[in-house]
Structure formats: C-alpha cells, structure tokens
MDTraj code that builds the backbone (N, CA, C; nanometers):
import mdtraj as md
import numpy as np

residues = "MET THR ASN PRO GLU GLY ARG TYR THR LYS VAL LYS VAL THR PRO ILE GLN GLY GLY SER GLY SER LEU ALA ASP GLY THR GLY THR PHE THR SER TYR PHE VAL PHE SER ALA GLY GLN PHE PRO GLY GLY ASP HIS PRO LYS VAL GLY ASP PHE TYR ASN ILE SER GLY VAL HIS ALA ASP VAL ARG TYR GLU PHE PRO GLY TRP LYS CYS GLY GLN SER GLY GLY THR SER ASP PHE ALA ALA ASN".split()
xyz = np.array([
    [0.6372, 1.6596, 0.4758],
    [0.5426, 1.6247, 0.5799],
    [0.5436, 1.4684, 0.6133],
    [0.5516, 1.4377, 0.7247],
    [0.5744, 1.2790, 0.7644],
    [0.4237, 1.2359, 0.7748],
    [0.4028, 1.1255, 0.7190],
    [0.2724, 1.0397, 0.7127],
    [0.2532, 0.9909, 0.8539],
    [0.1271, 1.0171, 0.9032],
    [0.1060, 0.9924, 1.0406],
    [0.0769, 0.8283, 1.0654],
    [0.1099, 0.7708, 1.1778],
    [0.0698, 0.6462, 1.1970],
    [-0.0641, 0.6304, 1.2343],
    [-0.1207, 0.5122, 1.2256],
    [-0.2651, 0.4734, 1.2463],
    [-0.3352, 0.4069, 1.1359],
    [-0.4631, 0.4426, 1.1519],
    [-0.5596, 0.3841, 1.0516],
    [-0.5840, 0.4609, 0.9331],
    [-0.5949, 0.3982, 0.8097],
    [-0.6315, 0.4666, 0.7002],
    [-0.7426, 0.4006, 0.6322],
    [-0.8322, 0.4891, 0.5537],
    [-0.9323, 0.4406, 0.4657],
    [-0.9082, 0.4722, 0.3212],
    [-0.9945, 0.4338, 0.2463],
    [-1.0074, 0.4791, 0.1145],
    [-0.8625, 0.4382, 0.0585],
    [-0.7818, 0.3393, 0.0895],
    [-0.6596, 0.2872, 0.0429],
    [-0.6732, 0.2634, -0.0923],
    [-0.5676, 0.2963, -0.1735],
    [-0.5547, 0.2627, -0.3194],
    [-0.4146, 0.2167, -0.3225],
    [-0.3818, 0.0977, -0.3977],
    [-0.2525, 0.0452, -0.4166],
    [-0.2629, -0.0013, -0.5759],
    [-0.1503, 0.0682, -0.6230],
    [-0.1323, 0.0489, -0.7735],
    [0.0130, -0.0004, -0.7954],
    [0.0043, -0.1177, -0.8857],
    [0.1578, -0.1623, -0.9099],
    [0.2255, -0.0711, -1.0071],
    [0.3433, -0.0322, -0.9692],
    [0.4254, 0.0497, -1.0416],
    [0.4661, -0.0141, -1.1919],
    [0.5097, -0.1535, -1.1976],
    [0.5583, -0.2034, -1.3214],
    [0.4421, -0.2874, -1.3747],
    [0.3152, -0.2592, -1.3506],
    [0.2037, -0.3285, -1.3900],
    [0.1897, -0.4629, -1.3106],
    [0.1092, -0.5619, -1.3602],
    [0.0986, -0.6817, -1.2856],
    [-0.0038, -0.6864, -1.1993],
    [-0.0029, -0.7840, -1.0899],
    [-0.1004, -0.7967, -0.9979],
    [-0.0978, -0.7071, -0.8558],
    [-0.1879, -0.6929, -0.7911],
    [-0.2021, -0.6310, -0.6609],
    [-0.2559, -0.4793, -0.6645],
    [-0.3674, -0.4683, -0.7444],
    [-0.4387, -0.3517, -0.7285],
    [-0.5400, -0.3573, -0.6340],
    [-0.5646, -0.2296, -0.5598],
    [-0.6571, -0.2238, -0.4539],
    [-0.7173, -0.0879, -0.4726],
    [-0.8474, -0.0840, -0.4653],
    [-0.9340, 0.0467, -0.4500],
    [-1.0159, 0.0412, -0.3372],
    [-1.0320, 0.1539, -0.2649],
    [-1.1172, 0.1622, -0.1456],
    [-1.0995, 0.0676, -0.0381],
    [-0.9705, 0.0257, -0.0092],
    [-0.9151, -0.0670, 0.0861],
    [-0.9174, 0.0004, 0.2243],
    [-0.8560, -0.0716, 0.3188],
    [-0.8224, -0.0109, 0.4543],
    [-0.6796, -0.0445, 0.4814],
    [-0.6297, 0.0254, 0.5663],
    [-0.4789, 0.0039, 0.5937],
    [-0.4330, 0.0735, 0.7401],
    [-0.3183, 0.0285, 0.7734],
    [-0.2792, 0.0601, 0.9084],
    [-0.1123, 0.1066, 0.8628],
    [-0.0638, 0.2107, 0.9227],
    [0.0776, 0.2464, 0.9001],
    [0.1380, 0.2598, 1.0413],
    [0.2585, 0.1863, 1.0656],
    [0.3078, 0.1550, 1.1780],
    [0.4252, 0.2491, 1.2153],
    [0.4802, 0.2520, 1.3378],
    [0.6052, 0.3247, 1.3783],
    [0.7239, 0.2573, 1.3070],
    [0.7029, 0.1319, 1.2622],
    [0.8014, 0.0542, 1.1957],
    [0.8266, 0.0733, 1.0519],
    [0.7513, 0.1776, 1.0023],
    [0.7504, 0.2213, 0.8493],
    [0.6982, 0.0899, 0.7726],
    [0.5915, 0.0383, 0.8342],
    [0.5322, -0.0588, 0.7460],
    [0.3900, -0.0298, 0.7336],
    [0.3326, -0.0377, 0.5976],
    [0.2006, -0.0066, 0.5762],
    [0.1380, -0.1344, 0.5267],
    [0.0297, -0.1911, 0.6085],
    [-0.0576, -0.3025, 0.5915],
    [-0.1709, -0.2629, 0.5109],
    [-0.2149, -0.3047, 0.4016],
    [-0.3332, -0.2848, 0.3250],
    [-0.4007, -0.4078, 0.2927],
    [-0.5536, -0.3968, 0.2932],
    [-0.6262, -0.5055, 0.2683],
    [-0.7801, -0.4322, 0.2253],
    [-0.8579, -0.5206, 0.1996],
    [-0.8494, -0.6608, 0.1495],
    [-0.8345, -0.6622, -0.0083],
    [-0.7359, -0.7308, -0.0391],
    [-0.7093, -0.7619, -0.1769],
    [-0.8041, -0.8831, -0.2187],
    [-0.8593, -0.8660, -0.3383],
    [-0.9551, -0.9655, -0.3908],
    [-0.8562, -1.0997, -0.4062],
    [-0.9313, -1.2103, -0.4000],
    [-0.8474, -1.3371, -0.4225],
    [-0.8087, -1.3250, -0.5705],
    [-0.6803, -1.3842, -0.5855],
    [-0.6304, -1.3797, -0.7376],
    [-0.5586, -1.2559, -0.7731],
    [-0.5749, -1.1512, -0.6952],
    [-0.4942, -1.0227, -0.7383],
    [-0.4227, -0.9718, -0.6107],
    [-0.3480, -1.0576, -0.5676],
    [-0.2475, -1.0122, -0.4531],
    [-0.1250, -0.9444, -0.5148],
    [-0.0687, -0.8710, -0.4337],
    [0.0529, -0.7976, -0.4776],
    [0.1629, -0.9122, -0.4778],
    [0.2664, -0.8949, -0.5572],
    [0.3824, -0.9779, -0.5759],
    [0.5093, -0.9308, -0.4738],
    [0.5459, -1.0104, -0.3900],
    [0.6566, -0.9835, -0.3084],
    [0.7803, -0.9379, -0.3938],
    [0.8379, -0.8320, -0.3400],
    [0.9472, -0.7756, -0.4031],
    [0.9154, -0.6721, -0.5170],
    [0.7948, -0.6724, -0.5631],
    [0.7596, -0.5781, -0.6597],
    [0.7250, -0.4410, -0.5841],
    [0.7071, -0.3311, -0.6611],
    [0.6879, -0.1803, -0.6010],
    [0.5514, -0.1313, -0.6208],
    [0.5047, -0.0603, -0.5418],
    [0.3587, -0.0144, -0.5402],
    [0.3527, 0.1307, -0.4910],
    [0.2617, 0.2170, -0.5774],
    [0.2237, 0.3439, -0.5180],
    [0.1028, 0.3198, -0.4165],
    [0.1174, 0.3778, -0.3079],
    [-0.0024, 0.3605, -0.1955],
    [-0.0459, 0.4980, -0.1722],
    [-0.1946, 0.5081, -0.1470],
    [-0.2380, 0.6389, -0.0896],
    [-0.3352, 0.5995, 0.0134],
    [-0.3680, 0.6928, 0.0807],
    [-0.4936, 0.6467, 0.1767],
    [-0.5294, 0.7753, 0.2761],
    [-0.6504, 0.7615, 0.2989],
    [-0.6986, 0.8929, 0.4018],
    [-0.6932, 0.8586, 0.5466],
    [-0.6312, 0.9638, 0.6163],
    [-0.6241, 0.9608, 0.7564],
    [-0.6549, 1.1004, 0.8057],
    [-0.7622, 1.0916, 0.8893],
    [-0.7960, 1.2292, 0.9624],
    [-0.8396, 1.3445, 0.8428],
    [-0.9134, 1.2831, 0.7496],
    [-0.9720, 1.3372, 0.6335],
    [-0.8586, 1.4120, 0.5497],
    [-0.7402, 1.3646, 0.5486],
    [-0.6422, 1.4086, 0.4679],
    [-0.5838, 1.2742, 0.3849],
    [-0.5481, 1.2982, 0.2554],
    [-0.4960, 1.1994, 0.1674],
    [-0.3403, 1.2099, 0.1797],
    [-0.2856, 1.0835, 0.1989],
    [-0.1336, 1.0782, 0.2270],
    [-0.0903, 0.9771, 0.1049],
    [0.0228, 0.9932, 0.0480],
    [0.0940, 0.9176, -0.0400],
    [0.2114, 0.8474, 0.0077],
    [0.2151, 0.7285, -0.0298],
    [0.3374, 0.6419, 0.0110],
    [0.3908, 0.5871, -0.1342],
    [0.4739, 0.6702, -0.2130],
    [0.5033, 0.6235, -0.3384],
    [0.6323, 0.5263, -0.3277],
    [0.6286, 0.4470, -0.4371],
    [0.7468, 0.3315, -0.4373],
    [0.7570, 0.2418, -0.3192],
    [0.6745, 0.1809, -0.2577],
    [0.6888, 0.1078, -0.1442],
    [0.6827, -0.0494, -0.1930],
    [0.7690, -0.1342, -0.1294],
    [0.8107, -0.2714, -0.1805],
    [0.7313, -0.3647, -0.0846],
    [0.6533, -0.4540, -0.1584],
    [0.5727, -0.5496, -0.0960],
    [0.6671, -0.6617, -0.0348],
    [0.6400, -0.6732, 0.0915],
    [0.7312, -0.7752, 0.1762],
    [0.6446, -0.9041, 0.2241],
    [0.5236, -0.8780, 0.2143],
    [0.4347, -1.0040, 0.2531],
    [0.2977, -0.9863, 0.1786],
    [0.2527, -1.0880, 0.1062],
    [0.1522, -1.0895, 0.0030],
    [0.0240, -1.1806, 0.0485],
    [-0.0900, -1.1185, 0.0504],
    [-0.2128, -1.2082, 0.0825],
    [-0.3163, -1.1166, 0.0908],
    [-0.4397, -1.1588, 0.1605],
    [-0.5533, -1.0808, 0.1430],
    [-0.5306, -0.9381, 0.2101],
    [-0.4478, -0.9577, 0.3243],
    [-0.3763, -0.8270, 0.3665],
    [-0.2332, -0.8286, 0.3463],
    [-0.1736, -0.7335, 0.2921],
    [-0.0397, -0.7313, 0.2285],
    [0.0376, -0.6205, 0.3059],
    [0.1719, -0.6442, 0.3321],
    [0.2585, -0.5385, 0.3918],
    [0.3562, -0.4857, 0.2913],
    [0.3776, -0.3504, 0.3211],
    [0.4616, -0.2827, 0.2268],
    [0.5816, -0.2101, 0.3072],
    [0.6903, -0.1865, 0.2442],
    [0.7747, -0.1099, 0.3382],
    [0.8432, -0.0021, 0.2533],
    [0.8864, 0.1107, 0.2994],
    [0.9718, 0.2044, 0.2336],
    [1.0903, 0.1576, 0.1722],
    [1.1102, 0.1954, 0.0722],
    [1.2446, 0.1444, 0.0050],
    [1.3577, 0.2341, 0.0277],
])
top = md.Topology()
chain = top.add_chain()
for i, resn in enumerate(residues, 1):
    res = top.add_residue(resn, chain, resSeq=i)
    for name in ("N", "CA", "C"):
        top.add_atom(name, md.element.get_by_symbol(name[0]), res)
traj = md.Trajectory(xyz[None], top)
C-alpha cells in the first residue's frame, strides 16, 4: 500500500539508533517528492541530519508507517526522506 500525500496527525518519530529527535503526537505533511515534514519538535530534541528514524502518522483515520527514513533537515519542523 502506498502512503497517501497530505496532512498527518498523531505523528510519532523515533530514532532508530537512539539519540535525539523523538516526537509524540505531532503533525506532518507527506509530499509527492517523497519527503515527510514533521513537527513540532521540542527545543533541544531535534533530529540529527543523516540519522534514520521510524515515523508513523494518521491520515484519514488510518495509521501509516514510514520506516527507516533519513533526516535531511533538522529544526522545530524537520524533513525526512525515504532511504
């Protein structure tokens, strides 16, 4: 099943290798360019560029998984791409 584009709620981001960048109950957007933008990360706990994360979120009442996505931009809102 292909993950749909658009807005996601209840976004969860978990670092695969440990470390910073955890998010629970965030929001996100998945684009046609296969980039998932997630936020709002708390200050001091931003993902690390180059590290891999498991992401999940709810779109149209269905939870979708984005396993093993790589952080490409880090901040309060961070971008991840499929590896």
